[in-house]
N, C-alpha and C positions, 0 to 999 in steps of 0.2 A: 291828317296832321301827325307829325312825328315828334315825340318827346323822348326822354331817356329815363330808364329806371336804374337807380343806384342801389346796390345791395352789397353787404359784407358777407363773404363766405365764412365757413367754420374756422379757417385759419387766419381770419382777419383781413383778407385781401378784398379791396374794393373793386367791384365789377360794375361797369356802366354799359347797359344794354339799350340800344335804340328800340322804341316801341312805336307802333302806329296807333294813334287814337281812333277807335272805332265809333264813329257817330252813328246813331240809330238809323237815320235816313238823311239823304241830301236835302238841301233847302227847297229845290223845285218839287220834290215829292211831298214835303210838308205843305207847301202851298197848294198842291193838288188835293191833298187830304182835307185841308181847311176849306177849299172851294166847295168840295162835296158837302162838308158839314154845314156851312152857312147857307147853302142852297137847299137845305132840307133833305139831304141824302142820308147816307150811313153815318150815324152819330158817333160810332166807334167808342173811344174812351169817355165820351161825354154822356153816354147812356147811363142812366141811374143816378145822375147828379141830383142831389137833394136841393129842393128850393130853400133858399135861405142859409145854406151851409156856410156861405162866405161870412154871414153875420156871426156864426159861432166862432169861426177862425179869427175874425177881427176882435171879438170880445175877449177871447183868450189872450191874444197878444197885447191888447190894450190894458187888460188887468195886470199882466206881468210887468209891463212898462211903467205903469203908475206906482208899482211897488218900489221901483228904483228911482223914479222921478216924480214924487208926489206933488211937486210945485209946477209941473208942466201940464198943459192941456192939449198940446198938439205934438205929433211925432212924424218922423219920416220913415216910410215903408218902401222896401224893395221887393218886387215880385219877379223873380227870374223864370224864364220859360213860361210866361204868363198866359199865352193864348189870349182868349177873350174873357179872362177871369173877372166876374162881377165884383170881386173884392176891391178891385182898383177904384171903380166908381163909388162904391159904398164908403170906403175910407176917405176918399176925397170929399164926398158930400158931407162928411162930419167935420171937415175943416183941416184934415191932415194932408201931408204931401206924399205923393206916391210916384215911384218910378217902375214902369213895367218894361221888361226886356224879352224879346222873342225874335227868332230868325225868320218867322213867316210874316210877310207883309199882308197876307190875306187875313190872318188871325188878328193882327194889330189894327187893320181897317175895321174889322168887326168890333174890336174893343173901343175904338174911337167913336164908332157909330152909337154906342150906348150913351154918349154925352150929348147927343143931338138936342134932346129936350132941355138940356141945361144951358144951351146957347154958348157952349165953349168955343172959343176962337183959338185955332191952332197956328203956330208958326213952325214951318218945316225947314230943316237945315241938314247939311251933311255933318257927320261927327267922325273925325279922323280921316284917313286917306284910303280906307279899304272899302268904301261904298256904304258904310253904315249911315242910317238916317235917323233923325230924332224929331219928334213932334212935341213942342212945348206949349202948354196952355198960357193964355195971357196973364192969368193970375200967378203964374210961376210955380204952382203946386203940383203940376202934372208933367211927367216926362214919359213918352212912349218911344222906346228905342228899338229899331230893327237892325239886329246884327247877330253874329254868332258869338254867344256870350264868352266862351272860353278863350277863343283865339283872336277875336277882334280887338284892335287897339282902342276901339270906341269905349268899351267898358272900363278901361283904365283911365278914361277921361271924365267919367262920371264924378260928380262932387261927392266926396266920401262923407261919412257921418250918419249913415242910415241906422235908425234905432231898432228896426225889426225887419225880418225877412219872412214872407210867406212862401214856403217851398212846398207846393202841392204837386207831388209827382214829378218834380224837376230832377232832383238828385236821383230818384229811383228810375227815371227814364234813361239815364245815362249808363252806358256800359261801364262795368266796374273799373276798368283801367283809365277812364276819363274822370272819375270822381275826385281824385286828388287835385287835378288841375282846376276843376270846378270850384272846389273849396278854397284853393289858393287865390283864385280870382276874386271871390266874393269877400273873403275875410278882411282884406285891407280897406274895403269900402264901409265897414261897420264901425259904429260908435262904441265907446265903453259901455258895458252892461247890455250889449245888444242881445235881443231875443230872437230866436228862430223857431217857428212852428214848421216842422218837417213831416209831411205825410207821404206814405208810399205803400208798396204792396209787399205783403208776406205771402210767398208762394208755398205750395205743397212741397214736401220733402223731395219727391221724385221729379219735381219740375223747377228746381231752384237754379238751374243753369240757363233756363230759357229767358227770353226778353227781347225787346222791351215790352212792358215794364220789367225791370230786374228785381230780384228778391232783395229785401232789406230785413235786417234784424239789429238788435242793440249793439252787438259786437262790430258789425259792419259800419254802423254810424259812428260809434266811438273811435274806431280806427281812423276814419277819414276826417273827423272833426276833432283833432287833438287839442285844440285851443278852446274847447267848449265843454262845459258840464252838460251831460246828456241824461235826460230822464225819459224812460219809456212810458208812454201814455196809454198803451193798449189799443184795442180796436176803436176806430172812429165811428161816429154815428152814420156817416155816409159810407156805404159799402159799394165796391165795384160791381159792375153788371155781371162779370164772370165770377160770381161768388163761389162757384164750385171749385175753382182752382186757386183762388187768392183772396186775401182779406186786406182791407184798408187799415193801416196802423199808423200811429203818430208818435212823434218824439218832440220833447221840449228841450231846446238847446239854449244855454246862457253863456255868453263870452266870459272866459276866465279873466280875472284881473291880474295884472303883473305883480 
């Protein structure tokens, strides 16, 4: 995907340079990786995931949301690059609305399978004209969208007004030159006082150009999320399997008010 980078030189001249967005892996490769994972093969980035970690993430976001909306009991959550994240089912089971977006149909099939015991009935349809698919639950509180989040017109058609975002390794999985486009895609979908829990990897000094996952720190997050107040949360309780070369860190983002 090709976008442009706009910069002013020292003498004030505006330069516009075309750049090619470097996605980590093509869709077919992601599907192959997820097929291996769900069939019991190499768990890759899912190794070391803590049981119940999603409950901690939900409780954090819910606590911050109720500070701004003490009169509300339910909220809308967006989970970009969700994979089969159990947060989706957990938040829905507590009465909230959740939209999960991923480009791997295999990952999203595994996610929908988590709802089998809940007798959820899905309605599948096309979203937009670029092949994106969406599965909606009959109760209207679940949307599972299969598309390329940054470039697909489908994400622009989602109903805006999300109260919170769980970004677990989504922002950090993207190459640095993709991150601005990612944030610009998500920001218009959010409600006032929106809360974002962003988790990613802090790499060793000598390894910070490697990825995915790519290195994150406070300055990198603040730079790419200019419309948010950003607080560094430190190391997360759940640490990556490759603990020798990276740490799982977190950030709390709150949408700035006009």
